[in-house]
C-alpha positions in Angstrom: 178.3 -22.4 46.2 177.0 -22.5 42.7 174.6 -19.7 41.6 171.0 -21.0 41.6 169.4 -19.7 38.4 165.8 -19.8 37.2 166.0 -19.7 33.4 162.7 -18.7 31.7 162.0 -20.7 28.4 158.6 -19.5 27.3 160.1 -18.6 24.0 160.6 -22.3 23.3 157.0 -23.1 24.1 155.8 -20.3 22.0 157.7 -21.7 19.0 155.5 -24.8 19.1 153.2 -22.8 16.9 155.3 -23.8 14.0 158.8 -23.8 12.5 158.4 -20.2 11.2 158.3 -19.0 14.8 161.7 -20.4 15.4 163.5 -17.2 14.6 166.6 -15.6 16.1 165.1 -15.3 19.6 164.2 -19.0 19.6 167.7 -20.0 18.5 169.2 -17.8 21.2 167.1 -19.2 24.1 167.5 -22.8 22.8 171.3 -22.6 22.5 171.7 -20.8 25.8 169.5 -23.3 27.6 171.4 -26.2 26.1 174.7 -24.7 26.9 173.8 -23.8 30.5 172.3 -27.2 31.1 175.6 -28.9 30.6 177.6 -26.7 33.0 178.6 -28.1 36.4 179.2 -24.7 37.9 175.5 -23.7 37.9 172.4 -24.9 39.8 169.9 -24.5 37.0 166.1 -24.6 37.0 164.0 -24.1 33.9 160.5 -22.6 34.0 157.8 -21.0 31.8 155.7 -18.4 33.5 154.1 -16.7 30.5 150.6 -18.3 30.1 149.1 -21.7 30.7 149.3 -23.0 27.1 152.8 -21.7 26.4 153.8 -23.1 29.7 152.5 -26.5 28.8 154.3 -26.4 25.4 157.5 -25.2 27.1 157.4 -28.2 29.4 156.8 -30.5 26.4 159.8 -29.0 24.6 161.9 -29.5 27.8 160.8 -33.0 28.4 161.7 -34.1 24.8 165.2 -32.6 24.9 167.8 -35.0 26.2 169.9 -32.0 27.2 167.4 -29.7 28.8 165.6 -32.5 30.7 168.8 -33.2 32.7 167.8 -30.1 34.7 164.5 -29.7 36.6 161.5 -27.8 35.3 159.2 -26.0 37.8 156.4 -26.2 38.5 155.5 -29.7 37.4 152.2 -31.4 38.3 150.2 -34.4 37.1 147.5 -32.1 35.8 150.0 -30.0 33.9 151.7 -33.0 32.4 148.3 -34.5 31.3 147.2 -31.2 29.7 150.5 -30.8 28.0 150.0 -34.1 26.2 146.5 -33.2 25.2 147.5 -29.9 23.9 150.4 -31.3 21.9 148.1 -34.0 20.4 145.6 -31.3 19.4 148.3 -29.2 17.9 149.6 -32.0 15.8 146.2 -33.0 14.5 145.3 -29.5 13.6 148.4 -29.2 11.5 147.7 -32.5 9.6 147.1 -31.5 5.9 143.9 -32.6 4.2 142.1 -33.5 7.3 138.7 -32.4 8.5 139.7 -31.9 12.1 137.4 -29.4 13.8 140.1 -26.9 14.8 137.9 -24.2 16.1 135.9 -26.6 18.3 139.0 -28.2 19.7 140.7 -24.8 20.4 137.6 -23.6 22.2 137.4 -26.7 24.2 141.0 -26.6 25.1 140.8 -23.0 26.0 138.0 -23.8 28.4 140.0 -26.6 30.0 143.0 -24.3 30.4 140.8 -21.5 31.8 139.4 -23.9 34.4 142.9 -25.1 35.3 144.1 -21.5 35.6 141.4 -20.6 38.1 141.9 -23.7 40.1 145.7 -24.0 40.2 147.7 -21.3 38.4 151.4 -21.7 39.5 152.5 -19.5 42.4 155.0 -17.4 40.4 156.4 -15.9 43.6 157.0 -19.3 45.0 158.8 -20.5 41.9 160.9 -17.4 41.6 161.9 -17.6 45.3 163.6 -20.9 44.6 166.4 -19.2 42.8 169.0 -16.5 43.5 168.7 -15.2 39.9 165.7 -15.0 37.7 166.8 -14.7 34.1 163.9 -13.6 31.8 164.2 -13.9 28.0 162.1 -11.5 25.8 158.9 -11.2 27.8 158.4 -8.8 30.8 159.0 -9.9 34.4 155.8 -11.2 35.9 154.6 -8.7 38.6 154.2 -11.6 41.1 157.9 -12.5 40.7 158.8 -9.3 42.6 157.3 -10.7 45.8 160.5 -12.8 46.0 162.7 -10.1 47.7 165.9 -12.3 47.8 166.0 -12.9 44.1 168.0 -10.8 41.6 166.6 -10.2 38.2 168.3 -10.4 34.8 166.5 -9.4 31.5 167.7 -10.3 28.0 167.3 -7.6 25.3 167.5 -8.7 21.7 166.7 -5.2 20.5 164.5 -2.1 21.1 163.8 -1.4 17.5 160.1 -1.0 17.8 160.6 1.6 20.6 163.5 3.4 19.0 161.8 3.4 15.5 158.1 3.0 16.2 157.3 3.7 12.5 158.8 0.3 11.7 156.5 -1.6 14.1 152.9 -2.5 14.4 152.6 -1.6 18.1 154.5 1.7 18.2 157.0 0.1 20.7 154.3 -0.7 23.3 155.7 -4.2 23.9 159.2 -3.0 24.7 157.9 -0.3 26.9 156.0 -3.0 28.9 159.3 -4.9 29.2 161.1 -1.8 30.5 158.3 -0.9 32.8 158.6 -4.4 34.4 162.2 -3.6 35.4 163.7 -1.8 38.5 166.8 0.3 38.8 168.9 -2.4 40.5 168.1 -5.1 37.8 170.8 -6.5 35.5 170.6 -6.7 31.7 172.3 -8.7 29.0 172.0 -7.5 25.4 173.0 -9.4 22.3 175.1 -6.5 20.9 176.7 -3.3 22.2 174.4 -1.3 20.0 171.4 -2.9 21.7 173.0 -2.3 25.1 173.3 1.4 24.4 169.7 1.6 23.2 168.6 0.0 26.5 170.6 2.4 28.6 169.3 5.4 26.7 165.7 4.2 27.0 166.0 3.4 30.7 168.6 5.8 32.2 167.9 4.6 35.8 169.7 1.3 35.0 173.3 0.9 36.2 175.7 0.6 33.3 177.9 -1.6 35.4 175.1 -4.1 35.6 174.6 -4.1 31.8 176.4 -6.7 29.8 176.7 -8.0 26.2 176.6 -11.7 25.1 176.9 -11.9 21.3 174.9 -14.6 19.5 176.4 -17.2 17.2 175.3 -19.2 14.1 174.4 -22.8 14.2 177.0 -25.3 13.0 174.4 -26.3 10.4 175.6 -23.2 8.5 178.8 -24.2 6.8 180.1 -24.6 3.3 178.7 -27.7 1.4 181.4 -30.2 0.7 181.1 -30.4 -3.1 179.9 -28.3 -6.0 177.8 -31.3 -7.1 176.0 -31.5 -3.8 175.5 -27.7 -3.8 173.9 -27.9 -7.2 171.6 -30.7 -6.2 170.5 -28.7 -3.1 169.7 -25.6 -5.1 167.9 -27.4 -7.9 164.7 -27.6 -5.8 164.3 -23.9 -6.4 165.5 -24.1 -10.0 168.6 -22.2 -9.0 172.3 -22.7 -9.9 175.4 -21.5 -7.9 176.3 -17.9 -8.4 173.1 -17.2 -10.3 171.2 -15.2 -7.6 171.5 -12.5 -4.9 170.0 -13.8 -1.6 168.3 -12.0 1.3 167.1 -13.9 4.3 164.7 -12.3 6.8 161.2 -12.2 8.1 159.5 -9.9 5.5 159.2 -6.9 7.8 159.4 -3.1 7.2 162.7 -2.7 8.9 164.3 -5.2 6.6 164.1 -2.6 3.8 163.0 -5.0 1.2 161.3 -2.5 -1.1 164.4 -0.4 -1.4 166.4 -3.6 -2.0 164.1 -4.4 -4.8 164.5 -0.9 -6.2 168.3 -1.3 -6.0 168.2 -4.7 -7.6 166.1 -3.3 -10.5 168.5 -0.4 -11.0 171.5 -2.8 -10.8 169.9 -5.2 -13.3 169.3 -2.4 -15.8 173.1 -2.0 -16.1 173.1 -5.2 -18.1 173.0 -7.8 -15.4 170.2 -9.6 -17.2 170.3 -13.1 -15.7 171.0 -12.8 -12.0 167.9 -13.3 -9.9 166.9 -11.9 -6.5 165.8 -14.5 -3.9 163.9 -13.3 -0.8 163.7 -16.0 1.8 161.8 -15.8 5.1 158.4 -16.0 6.8 155.6 -13.5 6.1 155.7 -10.3 8.1 154.3 -6.8 8.1 155.9 -6.0 4.7 154.6 -8.9 2.8 151.7 -7.0 1.1 153.9 -4.0 0.2 156.6 -6.3 -1.3 154.0 -8.1 -3.4 152.5 -4.8 -4.5 156.0 -3.5 -5.4 156.6 -6.5 -7.5 153.2 -6.6 -9.2 154.1 -4.0 -11.9 157.9 -4.4 -11.8 159.9 -5.1 -14.9 162.0 -7.6 -13.0 159.1 -9.4 -11.2 159.9 -12.6 -13.0 163.4 -12.5 -11.7 162.4 -12.2 -8.0 161.7 -15.4 -6.1 159.8 -15.5 -2.8 160.6 -18.9 -1.2 158.8 -18.4 2.1 160.2 -19.9 5.2 163.2 -22.3 4.6 164.6 -24.6 7.3 168.3 -24.6 8.3 169.2 -27.7 6.3 168.1 -26.0 3.1 169.1 -22.5 4.1 172.9 -23.2 4.3 173.2 -24.2 0.7 171.2 -21.1 -0.3 173.7 -18.9 1.5 176.7 -20.6 0.0 175.3 -20.7 -3.6 174.5 -17.0 -3.7 176.7 -14.7 -5.7 176.1 -12.2 -2.9 174.0 -12.0 0.3 172.2 -8.7 0.7 171.0 -7.4 4.1 170.4 -3.6 3.9 168.4 -3.6 7.1 167.3 -0.2 8.7 168.2 -1.4 12.2 169.2 -4.7 13.9 169.6 -5.9 17.4 172.3 -8.3 16.2 171.9 -9.4 12.6 172.1 -13.2 12.8 171.5 -13.8 9.0 174.7 -11.8 8.3 176.7 -14.1 10.6 175.1 -17.2 9.1 176.0 -16.0 5.6 179.6 -15.3 6.7 179.9 -18.8 8.2 178.8 -20.2 4.8 181.6 -18.3 3.1 179.3 -15.8 1.3 180.1 -12.4 0.0 177.9 -10.1 2.2 176.4 -6.7 1.6 174.9 -5.1 4.7 174.1 -1.8 6.2 176.5 0.3 8.2 174.0 1.0 11.1 173.2 -0.3 14.6 174.8 -3.7 15.4 175.7 -4.8 11.9 179.3 -3.6 12.0 179.8 -5.6 15.2 178.9 -8.7 13.3 180.4 -8.0 9.9 183.7 -6.5 11.0 186.0 -6.0 7.9 184.6 -9.0 6.1 181.6 -7.4 4.5 180.7 -4.6 2.0 178.8 -1.8 3.8 176.1 0.4 2.4 173.8 3.2 3.5 170.5 1.4 4.0 168.5 4.6 3.1 170.3 5.3 -0.1 169.4 3.3 -3.2 172.5 4.2 -5.1 174.7 3.1 -2.2 173.0 -0.3 -2.2 173.4 -0.5 -6.0 177.1 0.2 -5.8 177.6 -2.3 -3.0 175.8 -5.0 -5.0 178.0 -4.2 -8.0 181.2 -4.5 -5.9 180.0 -7.8 -4.4 179.1 -9.4 -7.7 181.8 -8.3 -10.0 184.5 -6.7 -7.8 188.1 -7.9 -7.7 188.1 -8.6 -4.0 185.5 -11.4 -3.9 188.0 -14.2 -3.0 189.5 -12.1 -0.2 186.0 -11.3 1.2 185.2 -15.0 1.2 188.3 -15.8 3.1 187.6 -13.0 5.6 184.0 -14.2 6.0 185.1 -17.5 7.6 187.7 -15.7 9.8 185.1 -13.2 11.1 182.5 -15.9 11.7 184.9 -17.9 13.8 185.0 -15.1 16.3 181.5 -16.0 17.4 180.4 -19.2 19.1 177.6 -20.3 21.4 180.3 -21.5 23.8 181.5 -18.0 24.2 178.0 -16.6 24.6 177.1 -19.2 27.3 180.4 -18.5 29.1 179.5 -14.9 29.3 176.1 -15.7 30.8 177.8 -17.9 33.4 180.2 -15.0 34.3 177.2 -12.7 34.7 175.5 -15.3 37.0 178.6 -15.6 39.1 178.8 -11.8 39.5 175.1 -11.6 40.4 175.4 -14.5 42.9 178.1 -12.8 45.0 
């Protein structure tokens, strides 16, 4: 008999807030859901049990995916379906530029409708959970009501515990991850996206059984690949007034743990060695380091050589990776380090830190540095840009990237489900 799995996709509904929310966690849940939906050895059921609005948006995402919608979504009701359409319409109108749509009024009205619906007919979480042998939660804590289903086994995905391990890098001091851990019980299963994260989880929650703790590495989208021609690459980069090999790139949400201020310091020191033309391009959505980055650049001698692009979608991001003379990612800690893998898959020369999960991703295909040492970053940049081993690193980059795939990641999940279903 095939394992019956309830796969929680609230992450996909939450990403309806905008493209900038479609970060690594979104990519993971989306790719896992798509891969699992096509398997014939699983009895799969999708659900979203986070909150009414996110649940509606999750169902909307599910219903508009030809792959995901092949599998059932629970619970589904006429009222839910109607509210989902209303919510989606409001969301699209509110995004429309130049309009005078009364966003606050609509949001308040919608909130009242959802509150009424919640009081009258909130889904019975225990009933939904009891429909499956395995409840696989992604990112958010297990709902307390799910524990009423005594015949269900529980699997939690961990992308990282960075805010708990290094609370100084977070805005909540690790409170969210503590809530996730507190929702677990000693006989639960876990799947982490790297061995480094798995070890963090076991240290933070020693009651968990290591034999029920697994790793399923992430992968990069196939959108990240070398552009076919130099002319095409030049055209793609021209929208930012960039040329191939004229810039060092870093891609990340602008957060404290990404170590961007020290990267800027290192770039400034590297540029002072006579590297007078190369630019630094920082790409990613705004985060808790945005103000400090802007303040750091305000009085910098190299401020005119630093470009903040904001969020860039995958179609434009791949050429940015490939066109960079080097990709720099001196992060203080990672749960996986997906941008490093994306850069490798585009054939980039990569500089990254030697901590946490990054060596798992980079292997012998990257140049490592001490993320807390400016001089170490400077020397790594120098080696990446002008070292004699660039061609060999570019060759190794594609070899290392080929070791990761969503097919392998999904296969690992399926093996975990089979084990749990015994």
